[in-house]
N, C-alpha and C positions, 0 to 999 in steps of 0.2 A: 144405288146407295147415295144418301145425301152427302154434300161436301163436308159437313161437320163430322159425320160418321167416318169418312175417309181420314180426316185429320186425327180422329181419336184412334183409329187403327194404326196410323203412321206413328203416333206417339207411343202406342203399346209396343210396336215392332222395334222402334228405336230404343225404347227402354230395355227391351229384352236383349238387344245387341250391345247395350252399354253405351249408347250414343247420346244419352240425355244431355251431358254438358256441351257436346257439339251442336245439338239442336238449339240449345239455349243461346249459344254464342252466335251461330250463323243463321238462325231462322227467327226465333222468338224475339230476341232483343232488337235486331234490325227492323222486323215487322212492327214491333211496339214503337220504335222511334218514328217510323213512317206514319203510323196512325196518330201519334202525338202531333207531328207537324201538320197533318191534314186537319186535325181537330182544332188547332190553333190558327187555322186560316191560311196555311202555307208560308213559305219562306219570306215573301215580301211583307205579309201582314205581321209575321213574327219580328221582323226587323223594325217595323213601325211601332210595335208594342214595346220593344226594348228601348227605342229612342224616347217614347213617351214615359217609360219608367224612369229613365235617367233624368228627364226634364222635371218630372214630379219630385224626384229626390232633391234636385237643386232648389225647386220652388218651396219645398218644405222648410228649408233653412231661412226663407224670407217671410214666412207666415208671421203676422203680428201676434202678440200675446193673446191668450183666450180673453174674450170680451167679458166685461162685468156689466150687469144690467141693474141699475139702481132700484132697490126695493123688491127685486125679484127673489123668489125662493131659491135655495141652494140644493143641489143634488150631488151625489157621489157616484163615480164610475170607477171600476177596477180593471186594470189592463196589465198584461205581461208583455214586455217589449225589450228591445236592445238595439244594437247598431244596425242590424239588417232591417229592422221593422219600424224604427222610430219615425221615418218619414210618413209611413202609412198611419201610424198612431196619431201623429200631429194633424193630418188631414181629417181623420175620423173624429177626433175631439173637437176640432174647429168647426166641422160641419154640424156636429151635434149641438154645440153651444150656440151657434148663430141661428139655428132653426128653433131650438127649444127656448131660447132667450131666458135662460136661468143662469144663476151663478153655478159654475161647475168646479167641484173639487175632484181631484183625481188621485187615486192610490195606484202608484206605478210599481210593478214588481220586476226587478232586474233579472233578465234571463242569463246573466253572467257576463255580458259584454258591455255594460255601461261603464265607460271610463270617465275621467274628470271632464274632458271636453264635452261629452254628451250630457253629463250631469248639468253642466253650466247651460247648455242649450235648453234642456228640459226646464230648468229653473227660470230662464228668461221667458220661455213660452207659457209656462203655467206656474207663476210664483207661489200659488197656494198648493201645488202638488206635493204629495208626500211620497218620496222615493224610498222603497224598501230595497236596500242594497243586498246583493247575494250573501255576503257574510252574515247579515242579520237574519235572512231567511234560513240559512243553514243552521244557525244557532237555534232557531225555533224548531227546525226538524229534529235536531239532537234532543231537544227537551220534550217535544210532544209526539214525535214519530221516530223513536230510537231504532236503529238499524237491526238490533238483535230481535226486536219484537215485530218489526214491519219490514223485513228484508225485501219483499217484492215491491212494495211501494217506493222504497228508497232506490232500488235498482232501476225501476221505471222512471223515477224522478231524474236520475243521472242520464239515462240513455233514451228517454222518450219525452222531449220537452213539452209536448201537448198536455201531459198530465199535470204539469205545474200550474196550469190555469185552474185546476180543481183543488190542488193542494195549497199553493202558496197564499192565496188570499184568505183561506179558511182555517189553516192549521193554527191552533192556539188562539183563536179569535172567537167572537160571538156576534150575533146580529145578522140581519139580511144584507146581502151584497149582490150587486149586478156586475158580473164579469163579462166584458165584451172583447171580441177579436179586433185586431187593428185594421183588417181589410174591409171595413164598413164605411159607407158614405151615407149621409142623411141629406134628404132633399125637401122634406116637409117637417112640420112640428111633430115630434114623436110622442103624441098624447098617450098612447098605450103604455109606453115606458115611463113617462112622467107620472101617470096615475099609479103605476105599480111602485115606483120609487117613493111616492108620497105615503102610501099605506100598503106595504107588502104584507100579504097574508098567506101566500102559497108560492111554491117554486115557479120559475118562469123559464121558458125556453123558446127558441125559434123553430120554424118548420123547414125541413130540408127539401131539396128538389127531388131526391130519391133516397130510399132508406139505406143508410151507410153505417152499419154497426160493426162490420168486420168479423162477426161471428154468427153462427146459426141462431135464428130467433128462438128455436126450441131450447137450446142450451142456455141462452140468456134468461128466458122465462123460467126455466127450472131453477136457476140460481136466485132469481128475484122472487120466486114464489108467487108471481102475478103476471097477467098478460102485459106485454110491452106496449106502450103507446107507439103510434106510427110516426115516422119521419122526424124524430127528434134531431134538432141541430143545435150545437152549443156555441154558435157565433154570438148569441145572447144567452146568458145562463145566470139566472137569479136563484140564490139558495141561502138558507140560514145556516151559519157555520156550525152551531151546536147540534143541528139535525144530522150531520154527517157522522156515520158510524165507521171509524177508521179500521176497527177490527174486521168488520164485514167487508169493507173495501179491500183490505189486505187479502182476505180469503178469495174474493172474486178475482182480484188481479192474479193471484197465484194460480187459480184454476184456469183462467183464460190464457195467461202468458206461458205457463210451463206445462200444463196438462193438454193445452190445445196448441196455440202458437201466438207469437206477438202479432199485433195489428196496429196500423196507423190510426185506426178508429177506436182504439181502446177507450179513450176518454169519453167519446160519444156513447159507446156501449154502456159504460158505467153510469153516465147520467140518465140514459134511457132506463136502466134497471132501477135507479133511484126514483125516477118519475113514475115507474110502474106502481110504486107504493103510495104516491101522493097525487091528488088532483093538482093540476098545474095551470098557470096562466100561460096561454099559448099565443105568441105574437101572430097576428093575422097574416097569413101567407101572402095575400095580395098587397099588403102594405110593407111588409118586412121580407123582402124577396131574396132568397138564396139562389145563386146562379142566375142572374138576370140574362135574358135573351132578347134580341130584337123582336118587336119594336120597343119594349120596355127598357132594354139596355141603352137605347139611344134617347128615348123621350124622358125617362126618369120621372114618371108620374107617381111612383110609389113613395112611401116615407123613407125607406132605407134600402140599399142594396148591400148584399154580402157577396164579394167578388171571389168566388172559389173557382178552381180549375180554369177552364178555357174562357170564362167570362172576364178574366183579367184584361183581355185585350181592350174592352170598353172602359175599364177602370183606368188603365195606363194611357190609352190613346186620347181619351176625351173627358171622362166624367169628373176627374179631380179638378179640372179647370172650372167647373161649376162652383166649387168651394171658394175659389178666388173671386169669382164674380159676386157671390153673396157677401163675402167679406168686404169687398169694395162698396157694395150697395149700402151695407150697414154703416160703414164708416162715413159715407157721404151723407147719410141721414142723421149723423151725430150720435149713433148708439155706441 
């Protein structure tokens, strides 16, 4: 009998004896923690990663304001952020602006943790940024997504922050918007994104390193009424606000969350179902890399990295420093 079969038999026996909670506490959770440590490179590498994260956080406070390029076109990015993530957001935006060499307007959506001190830091870093404070966002929710009509979306908004990236920029709004995650760094001119921002005519998404929808594909395709595209990743997500059917999203969320189960990947599943209905502009996977691994994680030859899961070790230990180097080069060139 194969080891996996033995494990399955053991789980069934333990379940029959009522030992499930004990197995979870004394086997599955410790084994899961050991696997996480191994995946992140072991204790020594993890300590180096944490030191790099703290150094990156301190360095973010010293980043100069976003550059202005005389005569250059302007583009707008949308991002959800707060106290835990602002240092990542600042490096992401700085790396984008310096490589794109465009005027950058930023729509910042408060995750509920932006206080006066952070607001002042954001205004100093990006004087043209528009900050959507959470009371303003909640007022829009009450108006356009009332709880009595959209109970599941409102419950998920409160308890599953990822869905705010889909809701907050689009609710009560119109027009095309590119929403980006904070844990991105740019190393080359993002021509694909700049072209889309100039003349958007279809939704946009990135490519994942593996399919992560959190739900069976057949279930999602049945709800969407169309075959799902492969490997949708929402680190980059372009959509037109008025194309979002909130009644349909409420039905999908209710079915997935309460008839099936909650999932960390709900937002990605929803976007994949939306993309099943619409031809999309897909960011080239070789240039817009989700989960970079060596040698790319070290050489940074792509346009962009999205640092998910264990790839954060290269993000925190080394690659944010490239943003500082580009910033210094641009300043010395008088840009």
